[in-house]
C-alpha positions in Angstrom: 0.0 0.0 0.0 1.4 3.3 -1.0 0.6 6.7 0.4 -0.9 9.5 -1.7 0.8 12.8 -1.9 -1.6 14.4 0.5 -0.9 11.6 3.1 2.9 12.1 2.7 2.5 15.8 3.3 0.4 15.2 6.4 3.0 12.8 7.8 5.8 15.4 7.3 3.5 18.0 8.9 3.2 15.8 12.0 7.0 15.1 12.0 7.7 18.9 11.8 5.3 19.6 14.6 7.0 17.1 16.8 10.5 18.5 16.0 9.2 22.1 16.7 7.8 20.9 20.0 11.1 19.3 21.1 13.1 22.4 20.0 10.7 24.6 22.0 11.1 22.4 25.1 14.9 22.5 24.7 14.8 26.3 24.4 12.7 26.6 27.6 15.1 24.3 29.5 18.2 26.3 28.4 16.6 29.7 29.3 15.5 28.5 32.7 19.0 27.2 33.4 20.6 30.5 32.3 18.2 32.4 34.4 19.0 30.3 37.5 22.7 30.8 36.9 22.3 34.5 36.7 20.4 34.8 40.0 23.2 33.2 42.0 25.5 35.3 44.1 29.1 34.9 42.8 31.7 36.6 45.0 35.4 36.2 45.3 36.7 37.2 48.7 39.9 37.1 50.8 40.6 38.1 54.3 44.2 38.6 55.6 46.7 41.0 57.0 47.9 43.7 54.7 50.6 46.3 55.3 50.4 50.0 54.4 53.7 51.4 53.3 54.4 55.1 52.7 57.6 56.8 51.7 59.4 53.5 51.9 58.4 52.9 55.5 55.9 50.5 57.1 53.0 52.6 58.5 50.6 50.0 59.9 49.0 46.6 59.4 45.3 46.2 58.5 43.1 43.2 58.6 41.6 43.5 55.2 38.5 41.8 53.6 38.4 42.2 49.9 35.2 41.2 48.0 34.8 41.1 44.2 31.5 40.5 42.5 31.9 38.0 39.7 28.2 37.6 39.1 26.0 39.5 36.6 23.7 41.1 39.1 24.6 43.6 41.9 25.0 42.2 45.4 24.5 44.0 48.7 26.8 42.9 51.4 24.9 43.4 54.7 27.2 41.9 57.3 30.2 39.8 58.0 30.5 37.2 60.8 32.9 34.6 62.0 31.8 31.0 62.5 33.8 29.6 65.3 34.3 25.8 65.4 32.2 23.9 67.8 33.0 23.9 71.5 30.9 22.2 74.2 27.9 24.4 73.2 28.2 24.0 69.5 29.1 26.5 66.8 29.1 30.2 67.6 29.0 33.3 65.4 30.7 36.6 66.1 29.9 39.7 64.1 32.9 41.5 62.6 32.8 45.3 62.4 35.0 47.1 59.9 35.9 50.8 59.9 38.5 53.3 59.6 40.0 55.6 57.0 40.7 52.8 54.5 37.4 50.9 54.9 34.1 51.0 53.1 31.0 50.8 55.2 28.3 48.2 55.4 25.8 47.6 53.9 27.7 48.0 50.6 26.3 47.3 47.1 28.9 45.7 44.8 28.1 45.7 41.1 29.5 43.3 38.5 33.3 43.4 38.5 33.5 45.9 41.4 35.6 45.3 44.5 34.8 46.4 48.0 37.5 46.6 50.6 36.8 46.5 54.3 39.5 47.0 56.9 40.1 46.7 60.6 43.1 48.1 62.3 45.6 45.5 63.4 46.3 47.6 66.5 42.7 47.2 67.6 42.8 43.4 67.2 41.4 42.7 70.7 38.9 40.0 70.0 41.4 37.4 70.8 40.9 38.1 74.6 37.2 37.1 74.6 37.9 34.4 72.0 40.3 32.7 74.3 37.9 32.9 77.2 35.3 30.9 75.2 37.7 28.8 73.2 41.0 28.0 75.0 41.8 25.7 72.1 41.6 28.7 69.7 45.3 28.6 68.8 45.4 24.9 67.9 45.9 24.1 64.2 42.8 22.0 64.1 40.6 24.8 65.4 42.1 27.4 63.2 41.7 25.3 60.1 38.0 25.2 60.8 37.6 28.9 61.4 35.4 30.5 58.7 34.2 34.0 57.7 30.6 34.3 56.5 29.7 37.1 54.1 25.9 37.7 54.4 24.0 39.3 51.5 20.6 41.0 51.2 19.2 38.0 49.2 19.8 35.7 52.1 22.8 33.9 50.4 26.0 33.5 52.4 29.5 33.2 51.0 31.9 31.3 53.2 35.7 31.8 53.1 38.8 30.6 54.9 41.1 33.2 56.4 44.5 33.6 54.8 47.6 32.2 56.6 48.6 35.8 57.5 45.5 36.2 59.6 45.8 32.8 61.2 49.4 33.7 62.3 48.1 37.1 63.6 45.5 35.3 65.7 48.2 33.1 67.2 50.3 36.1 68.0 47.4 38.0 69.6 46.5 34.9 71.7 50.2 34.6 72.8 50.1 38.2 73.8 47.0 37.7 75.9 48.4 34.8 77.9 
C-alpha cells in the first residue's frame, strides 16, 4: 500500500510539529538554566593581614576583607560574621565590624566586576581576649583550620571563606600576647 501525496504531506507536517515541540522544550530548559545561573551570588573574597607602606616605611597593618562581585547582578553585602568551630555548646558566630579611613561601610552594594574593601586596624585586634575565654583551644591548628568568615548578602545567600595564613598567624600572635 502506498501513500498518496496528501498523506505524505500530512506525515511530514506531523513530524515537523514534533520537531518544533522538542526544540521549544529545549529552548525553555536552556533559558531556565541560564536564568537560575544569573540569579546566584558569585563573590570572590579574601581576608588577611595587609601592610600599608608610605615613603618606603611601614606605617601600619590592617586586617583586610576584599570582596569582588563575579556575578552579573549587583549584590549588597549586609554583614560579615565569624563562624567559630564547635566547643561544648556547638558553633558560635561573632559579628565583625569594619571601619577606619581605609574601609568601606556596610551595607555595601557591589556591582559586576566591582571590588569592595573593608579594613580593621591590626592595633585594635582585641577580640582574641574574649575568643580565648570561650575557646581555650583557639590557637590549635585543628581549630584554626575550621575557622570561617561568612559574608551575608541581602538576598539571604551566604558566601563562606577561609582566612589567609597571614591572619591565622596574627590570631596566634594575639593569643600569645593575651596569655
